[in-house]
mmJSON file of the N, C-alpha and C atoms, coordinates in Angstrom:
{"data_MODEL":{"atom_site":{
"group_PDB":["ATOM","ATOM","ATOM","ATOM","ATOM","ATOM","ATOM","ATOM","ATOM","ATOM","ATOM","ATOM","ATOM","ATOM","ATOM","ATOM","ATOM","ATOM","ATOM","ATOM","ATOM","ATOM","ATOM","ATOM","ATOM","ATOM","ATOM","ATOM","ATOM","ATOM","ATOM","ATOM","ATOM","ATOM","ATOM","ATOM","ATOM","ATOM","ATOM","ATOM","ATOM","ATOM","ATOM","ATOM","ATOM","ATOM","ATOM","ATOM","ATOM","ATOM","ATOM","ATOM","ATOM","ATOM","ATOM","ATOM","ATOM","ATOM","ATOM","ATOM","ATOM","ATOM","ATOM","ATOM","ATOM","ATOM","ATOM","ATOM","ATOM","ATOM","ATOM","ATOM","ATOM","ATOM","ATOM","ATOM","ATOM","ATOM","ATOM","ATOM","ATOM","ATOM","ATOM","ATOM","ATOM","ATOM","ATOM","ATOM","ATOM","ATOM","ATOM","ATOM","ATOM","ATOM","ATOM","ATOM","ATOM","ATOM","ATOM","ATOM","ATOM","ATOM","ATOM","ATOM","ATOM","ATOM","ATOM","ATOM","ATOM","ATOM","ATOM","ATOM","ATOM","ATOM","ATOM","ATOM","ATOM","ATOM","ATOM","ATOM","ATOM","ATOM","ATOM","ATOM","ATOM","ATOM","ATOM","ATOM","ATOM","ATOM","ATOM","ATOM","ATOM","ATOM","ATOM","ATOM","ATOM","ATOM","ATOM","ATOM","ATOM","ATOM","ATOM","ATOM","ATOM","ATOM","ATOM","ATOM","ATOM","ATOM","ATOM","ATOM","ATOM","ATOM","ATOM","ATOM","ATOM","ATOM","ATOM","ATOM","ATOM","ATOM","ATOM","ATOM","ATOM","ATOM","ATOM","ATOM","ATOM","ATOM","ATOM","ATOM","ATOM","ATOM","ATOM","ATOM","ATOM","ATOM","ATOM","ATOM","ATOM","ATOM","ATOM","ATOM","ATOM","ATOM","ATOM","ATOM","ATOM","ATOM","ATOM","ATOM","ATOM","ATOM","ATOM","ATOM","ATOM","ATOM","ATOM","ATOM","ATOM","ATOM","ATOM","ATOM","ATOM","ATOM","ATOM","ATOM","ATOM","ATOM","ATOM","ATOM","ATOM","ATOM","ATOM","ATOM","ATOM","ATOM","ATOM","ATOM","ATOM","ATOM","ATOM","ATOM","ATOM","ATOM","ATOM","ATOM","ATOM","ATOM","ATOM","ATOM","ATOM","ATOM","ATOM","ATOM","ATOM","ATOM","ATOM","ATOM","ATOM","ATOM","ATOM"],
"id":[1,2,3,4,5,6,7,8,9,10,11,12,13,14,15,16,17,18,19,20,21,22,23,24,25,26,27,28,29,30,31,32,33,34,35,36,37,38,39,40,41,42,43,44,45,46,47,48,49,50,51,52,53,54,55,56,57,58,59,60,61,62,63,64,65,66,67,68,69,70,71,72,73,74,75,76,77,78,79,80,81,82,83,84,85,86,87,88,89,90,91,92,93,94,95,96,97,98,99,100,101,102,103,104,105,106,107,108,109,110,111,112,113,114,115,116,117,118,119,120,121,122,123,124,125,126,127,128,129,130,131,132,133,134,135,136,137,138,139,140,141,142,143,144,145,146,147,148,149,150,151,152,153,154,155,156,157,158,159,160,161,162,163,164,165,166,167,168,169,170,171,172,173,174,175,176,177,178,179,180,181,182,183,184,185,186,187,188,189,190,191,192,193,194,195,196,197,198,199,200,201,202,203,204,205,206,207,208,209,210,211,212,213,214,215,216,217,218,219,220,221,222,223,224,225,226,227,228,229,230,231,232,233,234,235,236,237,238,239,240,241,242,243],
"type_symbol":["N","C","C","N","C","C","N","C","C","N","C","C","N","C","C","N","C","C","N","C","C","N","C","C","N","C","C","N","C","C","N","C","C","N","C","C","N","C","C","N","C","C","N","C","C","N","C","C","N","C","C","N","C","C","N","C","C","N","C","C","N","C","C","N","C","C","N","C","C","N","C","C","N","C","C","N","C","C","N","C","C","N","C","C","N","C","C","N","C","C","N","C","C","N","C","C","N","C","C","N","C","C","N","C","C","N","C","C","N","C","C","N","C","C","N","C","C","N","C","C","N","C","C","N","C","C","N","C","C","N","C","C","N","C","C","N","C","C","N","C","C","N","C","C","N","C","C","N","C","C","N","C","C","N","C","C","N","C","C","N","C","C","N","C","C","N","C","C","N","C","C","N","C","C","N","C","C","N","C","C","N","C","C","N","C","C","N","C","C","N","C","C","N","C","C","N","C","C","N","C","C","N","C","C","N","C","C","N","C","C","N","C","C","N","C","C","N","C","C","N","C","C","N","C","C","N","C","C","N","C","C","N","C","C","N","C","C","N","C","C","N","C","C"],
"label_atom_id":["N","CA","C","N","CA","C","N","CA","C","N","CA","C","N","CA","C","N","CA","C","N","CA","C","N","CA","C","N","CA","C","N","CA","C","N","CA","C","N","CA","C","N","CA","C","N","CA","C","N","CA","C","N","CA","C","N","CA","C","N","CA","C","N","CA","C","N","CA","C","N","CA","C","N","CA","C","N","CA","C","N","CA","C","N","CA","C","N","CA","C","N","CA","C","N","CA","C","N","CA","C","N","CA","C","N","CA","C","N","CA","C","N","CA","C","N","CA","C","N","CA","C","N","CA","C","N","CA","C","N","CA","C","N","CA","C","N","CA","C","N","CA","C","N","CA","C","N","CA","C","N","CA","C","N","CA","C","N","CA","C","N","CA","C","N","CA","C","N","CA","C","N","CA","C","N","CA","C","N","CA","C","N","CA","C","N","CA","C","N","CA","C","N","CA","C","N","CA","C","N","CA","C","N","CA","C","N","CA","C","N","CA","C","N","CA","C","N","CA","C","N","CA","C","N","CA","C","N","CA","C","N","CA","C","N","CA","C","N","CA","C","N","CA","C","N","CA","C","N","CA","C","N","CA","C","N","CA","C","N","CA","C","N","CA","C","N","CA","C","N","CA","C","N","CA","C","N","CA","C","N","CA","C"],
"label_alt_id":[null,null,null,null,null,null,null,null,null,null,null,null,null,null,null,null,null,null,null,null,null,null,null,null,null,null,null,null,null,null,null,null,null,null,null,null,null,null,null,null,null,null,null,null,null,null,null,null,null,null,null,null,null,null,null,null,null,null,null,null,null,null,null,null,null,null,null,null,null,null,null,null,null,null,null,null,null,null,null,null,null,null,null,null,null,null,null,null,null,null,null,null,null,null,null,null,null,null,null,null,null,null,null,null,null,null,null,null,null,null,null,null,null,null,null,null,null,null,null,null,null,null,null,null,null,null,null,null,null,null,null,null,null,null,null,null,null,null,null,null,null,null,null,null,null,null,null,null,null,null,null,null,null,null,null,null,null,null,null,null,null,null,null,null,null,null,null,null,null,null,null,null,null,null,null,null,null,null,null,null,null,null,null,null,null,null,null,null,null,null,null,null,null,null,null,null,null,null,null,null,null,null,null,null,null,null,null,null,null,null,null,null,null,null,null,null,null,null,null,null,null,null,null,null,null,null,null,null,null,null,null,null,null,null,null,null,null,null,null,null,null,null,null],
"label_comp_id":["MET","MET","MET","GLN","GLN","GLN","CYS","CYS","CYS","ARG","ARG","ARG","LEU","LEU","LEU","GLY","GLY","GLY","CYS","CYS","CYS","GLY","GLY","GLY","ALA","ALA","ALA","CYS","CYS","CYS","CYS","CYS","CYS","ILE","ILE","ILE","ALA","ALA","ALA","PRO","PRO","PRO","SER","SER","SER","ILE","ILE","ILE","SER","SER","SER","SER","SER","SER","SER","SER","SER","ILE","ILE","ILE","PRO","PRO","PRO","GLY","GLY","GLY","MET","MET","MET","PRO","PRO","PRO","ASN","ASN","ASN","GLY","GLY","GLY","LYS","LYS","LYS","PRO","PRO","PRO","ALA","ALA","ALA","GLY","GLY","GLY","GLU","GLU","GLU","ARG","ARG","ARG","CYS","CYS","CYS","ILE","ILE","ILE","GLN","GLN","GLN","LEU","LEU","LEU","ASP","ASP","ASP","ASP","ASP","ASP","ASN","ASN","ASN","ASN","ASN","ASN","LEU","LEU","LEU","CYS","CYS","CYS","LYS","LYS","LYS","ILE","ILE","ILE","PHE","PHE","PHE","ASN","ASN","ASN","GLN","GLN","GLN","PRO","PRO","PRO","GLU","GLU","GLU","ARG","ARG","ARG","PRO","PRO","PRO","LYS","LYS","LYS","VAL","VAL","VAL","CYS","CYS","CYS","ARG","ARG","ARG","GLU","GLU","GLU","PHE","PHE","PHE","THR","THR","THR","ALA","ALA","ALA","GLU","GLU","GLU","VAL","VAL","VAL","ASP","ASP","ASP","PHE","PHE","PHE","CYS","CYS","CYS","GLY","GLY","GLY","ASP","ASP","ASP","SER","SER","SER","SER","SER","SER","ALA","ALA","ALA","GLN","GLN","GLN","ALA","ALA","ALA","LEU","LEU","LEU","TYR","TYR","TYR","ILE","ILE","ILE","ILE","ILE","ILE","SER","SER","SER","SER","SER","SER","ILE","ILE","ILE","GLU","GLU","GLU","ASN","ASN","ASN","THR","THR","THR"],
"label_asym_id":["A","A","A","A","A","A","A","A","A","A","A","A","A","A","A","A","A","A","A","A","A","A","A","A","A","A","A","A","A","A","A","A","A","A","A","A","A","A","A","A","A","A","A","A","A","A","A","A","A","A","A","A","A","A","A","A","A","A","A","A","A","A","A","A","A","A","A","A","A","A","A","A","A","A","A","A","A","A","A","A","A","A","A","A","A","A","A","A","A","A","A","A","A","A","A","A","A","A","A","A","A","A","A","A","A","A","A","A","A","A","A","A","A","A","A","A","A","A","A","A","A","A","A","A","A","A","A","A","A","A","A","A","A","A","A","A","A","A","A","A","A","A","A","A","A","A","A","A","A","A","A","A","A","A","A","A","A","A","A","A","A","A","A","A","A","A","A","A","A","A","A","A","A","A","A","A","A","A","A","A","A","A","A","A","A","A","A","A","A","A","A","A","A","A","A","A","A","A","A","A","A","A","A","A","A","A","A","A","A","A","A","A","A","A","A","A","A","A","A","A","A","A","A","A","A","A","A","A","A","A","A","A","A","A","A","A","A","A","A","A","A","A","A"],
"label_entity_id":["1","1","1","1","1","1","1","1","1","1","1","1","1","1","1","1","1","1","1","1","1","1","1","1","1","1","1","1","1","1","1","1","1","1","1","1","1","1","1","1","1","1","1","1","1","1","1","1","1","1","1","1","1","1","1","1","1","1","1","1","1","1","1","1","1","1","1","1","1","1","1","1","1","1","1","1","1","1","1","1","1","1","1","1","1","1","1","1","1","1","1","1","1","1","1","1","1","1","1","1","1","1","1","1","1","1","1","1","1","1","1","1","1","1","1","1","1","1","1","1","1","1","1","1","1","1","1","1","1","1","1","1","1","1","1","1","1","1","1","1","1","1","1","1","1","1","1","1","1","1","1","1","1","1","1","1","1","1","1","1","1","1","1","1","1","1","1","1","1","1","1","1","1","1","1","1","1","1","1","1","1","1","1","1","1","1","1","1","1","1","1","1","1","1","1","1","1","1","1","1","1","1","1","1","1","1","1","1","1","1","1","1","1","1","1","1","1","1","1","1","1","1","1","1","1","1","1","1","1","1","1","1","1","1","1","1","1","1","1","1","1","1","1"],
"label_seq_id":[1,1,1,2,2,2,3,3,3,4,4,4,5,5,5,6,6,6,7,7,7,8,8,8,9,9,9,10,10,10,11,11,11,12,12,12,13,13,13,14,14,14,15,15,15,16,16,16,17,17,17,18,18,18,19,19,19,20,20,20,21,21,21,22,22,22,23,23,23,24,24,24,25,25,25,26,26,26,27,27,27,28,28,28,29,29,29,30,30,30,31,31,31,32,32,32,33,33,33,34,34,34,35,35,35,36,36,36,37,37,37,38,38,38,39,39,39,40,40,40,41,41,41,42,42,42,43,43,43,44,44,44,45,45,45,46,46,46,47,47,47,48,48,48,49,49,49,50,50,50,51,51,51,52,52,52,53,53,53,54,54,54,55,55,55,56,56,56,57,57,57,58,58,58,59,59,59,60,60,60,61,61,61,62,62,62,63,63,63,64,64,64,65,65,65,66,66,66,67,67,67,68,68,68,69,69,69,70,70,70,71,71,71,72,72,72,73,73,73,74,74,74,75,75,75,76,76,76,77,77,77,78,78,78,79,79,79,80,80,80,81,81,81],
"pdbx_PDB_ins_code":[null,null,null,null,null,null,null,null,null,null,null,null,null,null,null,null,null,null,null,null,null,null,null,null,null,null,null,null,null,null,null,null,null,null,null,null,null,null,null,null,null,null,null,null,null,null,null,null,null,null,null,null,null,null,null,null,null,null,null,null,null,null,null,null,null,null,null,null,null,null,null,null,null,null,null,null,null,null,null,null,null,null,null,null,null,null,null,null,null,null,null,null,null,null,null,null,null,null,null,null,null,null,null,null,null,null,null,null,null,null,null,null,null,null,null,null,null,null,null,null,null,null,null,null,null,null,null,null,null,null,null,null,null,null,null,null,null,null,null,null,null,null,null,null,null,null,null,null,null,null,null,null,null,null,null,null,null,null,null,null,null,null,null,null,null,null,null,null,null,null,null,null,null,null,null,null,null,null,null,null,null,null,null,null,null,null,null,null,null,null,null,null,null,null,null,null,null,null,null,null,null,null,null,null,null,null,null,null,null,null,null,null,null,null,null,null,null,null,null,null,null,null,null,null,null,null,null,null,null,null,null,null,null,null,null,null,null,null,null,null,null,null,null],
"Cartn_x":[20.557,19.627,19.874,19.881,20.002,18.724,18.679,17.354,16.897,15.543,15.024,14.813,15.871,15.752,14.489,13.917,12.592,11.546,11.779,10.447,9.711,10.407,9.815,8.886,8.695,7.596,8.019,9.529,9.685,9.645,9.336,9.21,7.57,6.736,5.351,4.704,5.006,4.005,4.315,5.482,5.512,5.402,5.066,5.131,6.532,6.863,8.233,8.014,8.554,8.159,9.234,10.485,11.558,11.157,11.694,11.757,12.131,11.478,12.011,11.977,13.075,13.171,11.801,11.122,9.756,8.359,8.817,7.733,8.51,8.517,8.836,8.563,7.14,6.639,6.605,7.573,7.292,6.392,6.062,4.754,4.108,2.729,1.962,2.184,1.683,1.745,0.933,1.402,0.738,0.714,1.683,1.674,3.001,2.983,4.272,5.303,6.253,7.494,7.652,7.667,7.79,9.044,10.222,11.498,11.539,10.632,10.388,10.172,10.892,10.652,9.936,9.579,8.504,8.977,10.069,11.099,11.084,10.439,10.496,11.93,12.66,14.105,14.061,14.865,14.984,16.108,15.404,15.962,17.064,17.015,18.227,19.134,18.881,19.822,21.17,21.833,23.211,23.519,22.415,22.617,22.458,23.17,23.163,21.601,20.899,19.681,18.638,19.027,18.391,17.934,16.791,16.725,17.347,17.809,18.488,17.878,16.397,15.586,15.74,15.642,15.868,17.313,18.166,19.528,19.967,19.133,19.441,18.715,17.521,16.851,17.567,17.515,18.288,17.26,17.482,16.329,16.701,15.71,15.676,14.456,14.463,13.503,11.984,12.262,11.174,10.533,11.032,10.453,9.88,10.832,10.719,10.008,10.011,9.321,10.055,9.244,9.978,9.46,8.788,8.345,8.277,8.182,7.711,6.225,5.373,3.862,4.202,4.683,4.881,5.435,6.576,7.329,6.166,5.317,4.395,3.225,2.876,2.044,2.589,3.706,4.316,4.442,5.225,5.51,4.202,3.176,1.758,1.354,1.369,0.796,1.654,2.761,3.568,3.232,3.107,2.746,1.336,0.231,-0.921,-1.069,0.013,-0.113,0.308],
"Cartn_y":[8.031,6.973,7.004,5.991,5.922,5.856,6.567,6.694,5.103,4.885,3.534,3.374,2.487,2.416,1.877,2.677,2.158,2.972,3.787,4.391,5.371,6.495,7.54,8.442,8.425,9.244,10.782,11.145,12.579,12.967,12.046,12.495,12.431,12.233,12.141,13.067,12.953,13.741,15.341,15.764,17.244,17.973,19.246,20.025,20.598,20.706,21.116,22.349,23.516,24.722,24.849,24.281,24.387,23.709,24.372,23.61,22.094,21.253,19.918,19.669,19.016,18.626,17.728,18.186,17.796,18.393,19.304,19.643,21.346,22.147,23.474,24.193,24.149,24.887,23.927,22.898,22.106,21.4,20.589,19.711,20.001,19.757,19.914,18.896,18.971,17.668,16.701,15.484,14.267,13.823,14.719,14.071,13.767,12.519,11.827,12.461,12.655,13.572,12.815,13.6,12.866,12.172,12.526,11.888,10.732,10.28,9.112,7.824,6.846,5.566,4.763,3.507,2.54,1.777,1.894,1.162,2.438,3.533,4.703,5.126,5.071,5.742,7.008,8.046,9.17,9.188,9.29,9.241,10.285,11.274,12.376,12.211,11.356,11.359,11.588,12.458,12.853,13.428,14.126,14.917,16.389,16.995,18.785,19.383,18.72,19.143,18.882,18.089,17.82,19.024,19.364,20.465,20.432,21.642,21.988,21.148,21.669,21.083,19.38,19.062,17.497,16.902,17.508,17.257,17.527,18.451,18.759,17.754,17.144,16.361,15.279,15.056,13.978,13.085,11.769,10.88,10.672,10.905,11.155,10.257,9.694,8.947,9.847,11.108,11.905,11.918,12.073,12.104,10.878,9.891,8.756,7.539,7.673,6.555,5.186,4.05,2.696,1.95,2.813,2.193,3.261,2.865,3.581,4.151,3.394,3.767,4.818,4.59,5.521,6.959,6.79,8.142,8.893,8.149,8.923,9.485,9.081,9.644,10.746,10.743,11.583,12.725,12.753,13.756,14.463,13.65,14.235,14.969,14.28,15.228,16.555,16.365,17.867,18.855,18.22,18.903,19.888,19.15,19.68,20.447,20.999,21.697,22.949],
"Cartn_z":[10.513,9.81,8.551,7.831,6.559,5.733,4.592,3.675,3.584,3.768,3.399,1.883,1.159,-0.167,-0.726,-1.601,-2.152,-1.36,-0.686,0.201,-0.642,-0.939,-1.917,-1.126,0.312,1.016,0.695,0.795,0.64,-0.856,-1.73,-2.921,-3.405,-2.582,-2.695,-1.696,-0.543,0.752,0.635,0.523,0.715,-0.687,-0.533,-1.684,-1.971,-3.189,-3.457,-4.428,-3.866,-4.881,-5.695,-5.64,-6.595,-7.741,-9.055,-10.415,-10.306,-10.925,-10.948,-12.536,-13.075,-14.457,-14.801,-15.697,-15.852,-15.133,-14.14,-13.412,-13.029,-14.046,-13.654,-12.672,-12.228,-11.106,-9.706,-9.725,-8.504,-8.491,-7.429,-7.063,-5.859,-5.985,-4.746,-3.896,-2.573,-1.712,-2.018,-1.903,-2.276,-3.753,-4.489,-5.857,-5.972,-6.711,-6.965,-7.872,-7.716,-8.297,-9.736,-10.811,-11.971,-12.161,-11.372,-11.26,-10.43,-9.863,-8.943,-9.994,-9.989,-10.928,-10.421,-10.979,-10.538,-9.02,-8.826,-7.6,-6.484,-6.73,-5.867,-5.561,-6.631,-6.719,-7.474,-7.112,-7.768,-8.957,-9.984,-11.333,-11.556,-10.844,-10.85,-9.599,-8.749,-7.455,-7.988,-7.311,-7.567,-8.917,-9.497,-10.652,-10.329,-11.168,-10.689,-10.907,-11.755,-11.894,-10.778,-9.744,-8.478,-7.744,-7.323,-6.465,-5.08,-4.921,-3.402,-2.149,-2.379,-1.164,-1.107,-2.253,-2.28,-2.04,-2.371,-1.878,-0.599,0.152,1.484,2.553,2.097,2.948,3.4,4.691,5.205,6.202,5.937,6.732,8.204,8.713,10.513,10.812,12.095,12.596,12.739,13.099,13.345,12.047,10.913,9.687,8.976,9.225,8.54,9.22,10.566,11.23,11.073,11.403,11.169,9.958,9.023,7.705,6.635,5.375,4.298,4.483,4.916,5.189,6.09,7.394,8.5,8.145,7.297,6.615,5.82,4.912,4.234,5.194,6.323,7.137,7.946,8.324,9.175,8.339,7.119,6.179,5.766,5.462,4.764,6.156,7.556,8.527,8.743,8.558,8.737,7.691,6.413,5.383,5.61,6.184,6.505,7.533,8.214,9.562,9.31],
"occupancy":[1.0,1.0,1.0,1.0,1.0,1.0,1.0,1.0,1.0,1.0,1.0,1.0,1.0,1.0,1.0,1.0,1.0,1.0,1.0,1.0,1.0,1.0,1.0,1.0,1.0,1.0,1.0,1.0,1.0,1.0,1.0,1.0,1.0,1.0,1.0,1.0,1.0,1.0,1.0,1.0,1.0,1.0,1.0,1.0,1.0,1.0,1.0,1.0,1.0,1.0,1.0,1.0,1.0,1.0,1.0,1.0,1.0,1.0,1.0,1.0,1.0,1.0,1.0,1.0,1.0,1.0,1.0,1.0,1.0,1.0,1.0,1.0,1.0,1.0,1.0,1.0,1.0,1.0,1.0,1.0,1.0,1.0,1.0,1.0,1.0,1.0,1.0,1.0,1.0,1.0,1.0,1.0,1.0,1.0,1.0,1.0,1.0,1.0,1.0,1.0,1.0,1.0,1.0,1.0,1.0,1.0,1.0,1.0,1.0,1.0,1.0,1.0,1.0,1.0,1.0,1.0,1.0,1.0,1.0,1.0,1.0,1.0,1.0,1.0,1.0,1.0,1.0,1.0,1.0,1.0,1.0,1.0,1.0,1.0,1.0,1.0,1.0,1.0,1.0,1.0,1.0,1.0,1.0,1.0,1.0,1.0,1.0,1.0,1.0,1.0,1.0,1.0,1.0,1.0,1.0,1.0,1.0,1.0,1.0,1.0,1.0,1.0,1.0,1.0,1.0,1.0,1.0,1.0,1.0,1.0,1.0,1.0,1.0,1.0,1.0,1.0,1.0,1.0,1.0,1.0,1.0,1.0,1.0,1.0,1.0,1.0,1.0,1.0,1.0,1.0,1.0,1.0,1.0,1.0,1.0,1.0,1.0,1.0,1.0,1.0,1.0,1.0,1.0,1.0,1.0,1.0,1.0,1.0,1.0,1.0,1.0,1.0,1.0,1.0,1.0,1.0,1.0,1.0,1.0,1.0,1.0,1.0,1.0,1.0,1.0,1.0,1.0,1.0,1.0,1.0,1.0,1.0,1.0,1.0,1.0,1.0,1.0,1.0,1.0,1.0,1.0,1.0,1.0],
"B_iso_or_equiv":[0.0,0.0,0.0,0.0,0.0,0.0,0.0,0.0,0.0,0.0,0.0,0.0,0.0,0.0,0.0,0.0,0.0,0.0,0.0,0.0,0.0,0.0,0.0,0.0,0.0,0.0,0.0,0.0,0.0,0.0,0.0,0.0,0.0,0.0,0.0,0.0,0.0,0.0,0.0,0.0,0.0,0.0,0.0,0.0,0.0,0.0,0.0,0.0,0.0,0.0,0.0,0.0,0.0,0.0,0.0,0.0,0.0,0.0,0.0,0.0,0.0,0.0,0.0,0.0,0.0,0.0,0.0,0.0,0.0,0.0,0.0,0.0,0.0,0.0,0.0,0.0,0.0,0.0,0.0,0.0,0.0,0.0,0.0,0.0,0.0,0.0,0.0,0.0,0.0,0.0,0.0,0.0,0.0,0.0,0.0,0.0,0.0,0.0,0.0,0.0,0.0,0.0,0.0,0.0,0.0,0.0,0.0,0.0,0.0,0.0,0.0,0.0,0.0,0.0,0.0,0.0,0.0,0.0,0.0,0.0,0.0,0.0,0.0,0.0,0.0,0.0,0.0,0.0,0.0,0.0,0.0,0.0,0.0,0.0,0.0,0.0,0.0,0.0,0.0,0.0,0.0,0.0,0.0,0.0,0.0,0.0,0.0,0.0,0.0,0.0,0.0,0.0,0.0,0.0,0.0,0.0,0.0,0.0,0.0,0.0,0.0,0.0,0.0,0.0,0.0,0.0,0.0,0.0,0.0,0.0,0.0,0.0,0.0,0.0,0.0,0.0,0.0,0.0,0.0,0.0,0.0,0.0,0.0,0.0,0.0,0.0,0.0,0.0,0.0,0.0,0.0,0.0,0.0,0.0,0.0,0.0,0.0,0.0,0.0,0.0,0.0,0.0,0.0,0.0,0.0,0.0,0.0,0.0,0.0,0.0,0.0,0.0,0.0,0.0,0.0,0.0,0.0,0.0,0.0,0.0,0.0,0.0,0.0,0.0,0.0,0.0,0.0,0.0,0.0,0.0,0.0,0.0,0.0,0.0,0.0,0.0,0.0,0.0,0.0,0.0,0.0,0.0,0.0],
"pdbx_formal_charge":[null,null,null,null,null,null,null,null,null,null,null,null,null,null,null,null,null,null,null,null,null,null,null,null,null,null,null,null,null,null,null,null,null,null,null,null,null,null,null,null,null,null,null,null,null,null,null,null,null,null,null,null,null,null,null,null,null,null,null,null,null,null,null,null,null,null,null,null,null,null,null,null,null,null,null,null,null,null,null,null,null,null,null,null,null,null,null,null,null,null,null,null,null,null,null,null,null,null,null,null,null,null,null,null,null,null,null,null,null,null,null,null,null,null,null,null,null,null,null,null,null,null,null,null,null,null,null,null,null,null,null,null,null,null,null,null,null,null,null,null,null,null,null,null,null,null,null,null,null,null,null,null,null,null,null,null,null,null,null,null,null,null,null,null,null,null,null,null,null,null,null,null,null,null,null,null,null,null,null,null,null,null,null,null,null,null,null,null,null,null,null,null,null,null,null,null,null,null,null,null,null,null,null,null,null,null,null,null,null,null,null,null,null,null,null,null,null,null,null,null,null,null,null,null,null,null,null,null,null,null,null,null,null,null,null,null,null,null,null,null,null,null,null],
"auth_seq_id":[1,1,1,2,2,2,3,3,3,4,4,4,5,5,5,6,6,6,7,7,7,8,8,8,9,9,9,10,10,10,11,11,11,12,12,12,13,13,13,14,14,14,15,15,15,16,16,16,17,17,17,18,18,18,19,19,19,20,20,20,21,21,21,22,22,22,23,23,23,24,24,24,25,25,25,26,26,26,27,27,27,28,28,28,29,29,29,30,30,30,31,31,31,32,32,32,33,33,33,34,34,34,35,35,35,36,36,36,37,37,37,38,38,38,39,39,39,40,40,40,41,41,41,42,42,42,43,43,43,44,44,44,45,45,45,46,46,46,47,47,47,48,48,48,49,49,49,50,50,50,51,51,51,52,52,52,53,53,53,54,54,54,55,55,55,56,56,56,57,57,57,58,58,58,59,59,59,60,60,60,61,61,61,62,62,62,63,63,63,64,64,64,65,65,65,66,66,66,67,67,67,68,68,68,69,69,69,70,70,70,71,71,71,72,72,72,73,73,73,74,74,74,75,75,75,76,76,76,77,77,77,78,78,78,79,79,79,80,80,80,81,81,81],
"auth_comp_id":["MET","MET","MET","GLN","GLN","GLN","CYS","CYS","CYS","ARG","ARG","ARG","LEU","LEU","LEU","GLY","GLY","GLY","CYS","CYS","CYS","GLY","GLY","GLY","ALA","ALA","ALA","CYS","CYS","CYS","CYS","CYS","CYS","ILE","ILE","ILE","ALA","ALA","ALA","PRO","PRO","PRO","SER","SER","SER","ILE","ILE","ILE","SER","SER","SER","SER","SER","SER","SER","SER","SER","ILE","ILE","ILE","PRO","PRO","PRO","GLY","GLY","GLY","MET","MET","MET","PRO","PRO","PRO","ASN","ASN","ASN","GLY","GLY","GLY","LYS","LYS","LYS","PRO","PRO","PRO","ALA","ALA","ALA","GLY","GLY","GLY","GLU","GLU","GLU","ARG","ARG","ARG","CYS","CYS","CYS","ILE","ILE","ILE","GLN","GLN","GLN","LEU","LEU","LEU","ASP","ASP","ASP","ASP","ASP","ASP","ASN","ASN","ASN","ASN","ASN","ASN","LEU","LEU","LEU","CYS","CYS","CYS","LYS","LYS","LYS","ILE","ILE","ILE","PHE","PHE","PHE","ASN","ASN","ASN","GLN","GLN","GLN","PRO","PRO","PRO","GLU","GLU","GLU","ARG","ARG","ARG","PRO","PRO","PRO","LYS","LYS","LYS","VAL","VAL","VAL","CYS","CYS","CYS","ARG","ARG","ARG","GLU","GLU","GLU","PHE","PHE","PHE","THR","THR","THR","ALA","ALA","ALA","GLU","GLU","GLU","VAL","VAL","VAL","ASP","ASP","ASP","PHE","PHE","PHE","CYS","CYS","CYS","GLY","GLY","GLY","ASP","ASP","ASP","SER","SER","SER","SER","SER","SER","ALA","ALA","ALA","GLN","GLN","GLN","ALA","ALA","ALA","LEU","LEU","LEU","TYR","TYR","TYR","ILE","ILE","ILE","ILE","ILE","ILE","SER","SER","SER","SER","SER","SER","ILE","ILE","ILE","GLU","GLU","GLU","ASN","ASN","ASN","THR","THR","THR"],
"auth_asym_id":["A","A","A","A","A","A","A","A","A","A","A","A","A","A","A","A","A","A","A","A","A","A","A","A","A","A","A","A","A","A","A","A","A","A","A","A","A","A","A","A","A","A","A","A","A","A","A","A","A","A","A","A","A","A","A","A","A","A","A","A","A","A","A","A","A","A","A","A","A","A","A","A","A","A","A","A","A","A","A","A","A","A","A","A","A","A","A","A","A","A","A","A","A","A","A","A","A","A","A","A","A","A","A","A","A","A","A","A","A","A","A","A","A","A","A","A","A","A","A","A","A","A","A","A","A","A","A","A","A","A","A","A","A","A","A","A","A","A","A","A","A","A","A","A","A","A","A","A","A","A","A","A","A","A","A","A","A","A","A","A","A","A","A","A","A","A","A","A","A","A","A","A","A","A","A","A","A","A","A","A","A","A","A","A","A","A","A","A","A","A","A","A","A","A","A","A","A","A","A","A","A","A","A","A","A","A","A","A","A","A","A","A","A","A","A","A","A","A","A","A","A","A","A","A","A","A","A","A","A","A","A","A","A","A","A","A","A","A","A","A","A","A","A"],
"auth_atom_id":["N","CA","C","N","CA","C","N","CA","C","N","CA","C","N","CA","C","N","CA","C","N","CA","C","N","CA","C","N","CA","C","N","CA","C","N","CA","C","N","CA","C","N","CA","C","N","CA","C","N","CA","C","N","CA","C","N","CA","C","N","CA","C","N","CA","C","N","CA","C","N","CA","C","N","CA","C","N","CA","C","N","CA","C","N","CA","C","N","CA","C","N","CA","C","N","CA","C","N","CA","C","N","CA","C","N","CA","C","N","CA","C","N","CA","C","N","CA","C","N","CA","C","N","CA","C","N","CA","C","N","CA","C","N","CA","C","N","CA","C","N","CA","C","N","CA","C","N","CA","C","N","CA","C","N","CA","C","N","CA","C","N","CA","C","N","CA","C","N","CA","C","N","CA","C","N","CA","C","N","CA","C","N","CA","C","N","CA","C","N","CA","C","N","CA","C","N","CA","C","N","CA","C","N","CA","C","N","CA","C","N","CA","C","N","CA","C","N","CA","C","N","CA","C","N","CA","C","N","CA","C","N","CA","C","N","CA","C","N","CA","C","N","CA","C","N","CA","C","N","CA","C","N","CA","C","N","CA","C","N","CA","C","N","CA","C","N","CA","C","N","CA","C","N","CA","C","N","CA","C","N","CA","C"],
"pdbx_PDB_model_num":[1,1,1,1,1,1,1,1,1,1,1,1,1,1,1,1,1,1,1,1,1,1,1,1,1,1,1,1,1,1,1,1,1,1,1,1,1,1,1,1,1,1,1,1,1,1,1,1,1,1,1,1,1,1,1,1,1,1,1,1,1,1,1,1,1,1,1,1,1,1,1,1,1,1,1,1,1,1,1,1,1,1,1,1,1,1,1,1,1,1,1,1,1,1,1,1,1,1,1,1,1,1,1,1,1,1,1,1,1,1,1,1,1,1,1,1,1,1,1,1,1,1,1,1,1,1,1,1,1,1,1,1,1,1,1,1,1,1,1,1,1,1,1,1,1,1,1,1,1,1,1,1,1,1,1,1,1,1,1,1,1,1,1,1,1,1,1,1,1,1,1,1,1,1,1,1,1,1,1,1,1,1,1,1,1,1,1,1,1,1,1,1,1,1,1,1,1,1,1,1,1,1,1,1,1,1,1,1,1,1,1,1,1,1,1,1,1,1,1,1,1,1,1,1,1,1,1,1,1,1,1,1,1,1,1,1,1,1,1,1,1,1,1]
}}}
């Protein structure tokens, strides 16, 4: 599955404990990553400062569903378990 351009669910729903430029302590679940632009695109995609956890995430139907809204719901649900 290809990442849904402009989705941003993986940059909003999960907590990220790794340091992110502009968010040295990572981010809590449900908080929008500071590196996510207004079009829900990562400003540091393919940059060395992008956290390893972000680089290693791959879009899968089990996480991303059929829409951006469904992805946000699924990933949030996983985060809350």
